[in-house]
PLY file of the C-alpha trace (Angstrom):
ply
format ascii 1.0
element vertex 98
property float x
property float y
property float z
element edge 97
property int vertex1
property int vertex2
end_header
125.86 118.03 56.85
126.60 116.48 53.45
125.07 113.41 51.89
126.87 110.44 53.45
125.10 107.93 51.21
125.67 109.08 47.63
122.76 108.20 45.37
120.34 107.60 48.26
117.35 109.87 48.74
117.39 112.42 51.55
114.49 110.74 53.42
116.18 107.33 53.25
119.47 108.93 54.28
117.75 110.53 57.28
116.37 107.10 58.20
119.90 105.68 58.01
121.28 108.52 60.11
118.78 107.64 62.85
119.71 103.96 62.57
123.42 104.80 62.60
123.01 106.93 65.70
120.96 104.28 67.46
123.39 101.48 66.59
126.49 103.42 67.56
125.15 105.08 70.69
123.19 102.13 72.02
125.33 99.33 70.54
122.29 97.21 69.78
122.24 94.04 67.81
120.86 94.46 64.28
117.27 93.36 63.75
116.56 89.97 62.24
114.69 89.97 58.95
111.11 88.91 59.43
109.52 86.22 57.28
106.14 87.91 57.31
105.60 91.52 56.27
103.20 91.97 59.21
106.12 91.39 61.60
107.84 94.55 60.32
106.66 97.46 62.43
108.83 100.05 60.70
107.23 101.38 57.48
110.67 101.94 55.94
111.56 98.30 56.57
108.27 97.24 54.95
109.15 99.33 51.88
112.68 97.93 51.77
111.36 94.37 51.94
109.28 95.10 48.83
112.43 96.22 47.02
114.26 93.01 47.88
116.99 95.04 49.58
116.03 94.56 53.23
118.90 92.14 53.93
121.36 94.67 52.46
119.86 97.30 54.77
120.36 95.00 57.76
123.92 94.30 56.59
124.69 98.03 56.77
123.19 98.20 60.27
125.11 95.13 61.42
128.41 96.48 60.12
127.86 99.78 61.90
126.94 98.00 65.13
130.13 95.91 64.92
132.59 98.59 63.82
130.95 101.60 65.51
132.08 103.59 62.45
129.86 103.94 59.35
132.91 104.89 57.29
134.19 101.31 57.64
130.96 100.01 56.08
131.26 101.45 52.60
131.12 98.04 50.91
127.80 97.27 52.61
126.48 100.75 51.77
127.55 100.29 48.13
125.91 96.83 48.00
122.68 98.34 49.33
122.86 101.20 46.81
123.39 98.75 43.93
120.43 96.67 45.10
118.22 99.78 45.13
119.52 100.79 41.68
118.55 97.36 40.31
115.10 97.71 41.87
114.63 101.13 40.25
115.83 99.86 36.85
113.26 97.07 36.99
110.60 99.73 37.22
110.14 99.59 40.97
108.02 102.18 42.70
110.19 105.26 43.02
108.01 106.61 45.86
110.62 105.15 48.22
113.06 107.71 46.82
110.99 110.77 47.65
0 1
1 2
2 3
3 4
4 5
5 6
6 7
7 8
8 9
9 10
10 11
11 12
12 13
13 14
14 15
15 16
16 17
17 18
18 19
19 20
20 21
21 22
22 23
23 24
24 25
25 26
26 27
27 28
28 29
29 30
30 31
31 32
32 33
33 34
34 35
35 36
36 37
37 38
38 39
39 40
40 41
41 42
42 43
43 44
44 45
45 46
46 47
47 48
48 49
49 50
50 51
51 52
52 53
53 54
54 55
55 56
56 57
57 58
58 59
59 60
60 61
61 62
62 63
63 64
64 65
65 66
66 67
67 68
68 69
69 70
70 71
71 72
72 73
73 74
74 75
75 76
76 77
77 78
78 79
79 80
80 81
81 82
82 83
83 84
84 85
85 86
86 87
87 88
88 89
89 90
90 91
91 92
92 93
93 94
94 95
95 96
96 97
């Protein structure tokens, strides 16, 4: 299967694929951003909070939950990608991309 999130690392893409599947199949409500890092059980969410892009991540999840079609969420995916690009340009830890 091809890369559905251009410019996003394979491990992050795999995380999204799992989220996409869960949201579409189970039609769950998107998670609410936690105020405290300790409230985030998911290590990927903890990393995304450090980047400042967690809300963009949740926006992608919310769109997918509402539309049930990730292809209709390209604006949210692009916004998330741009946020991550800004983080990387500021010298953010690129370990999230591996």
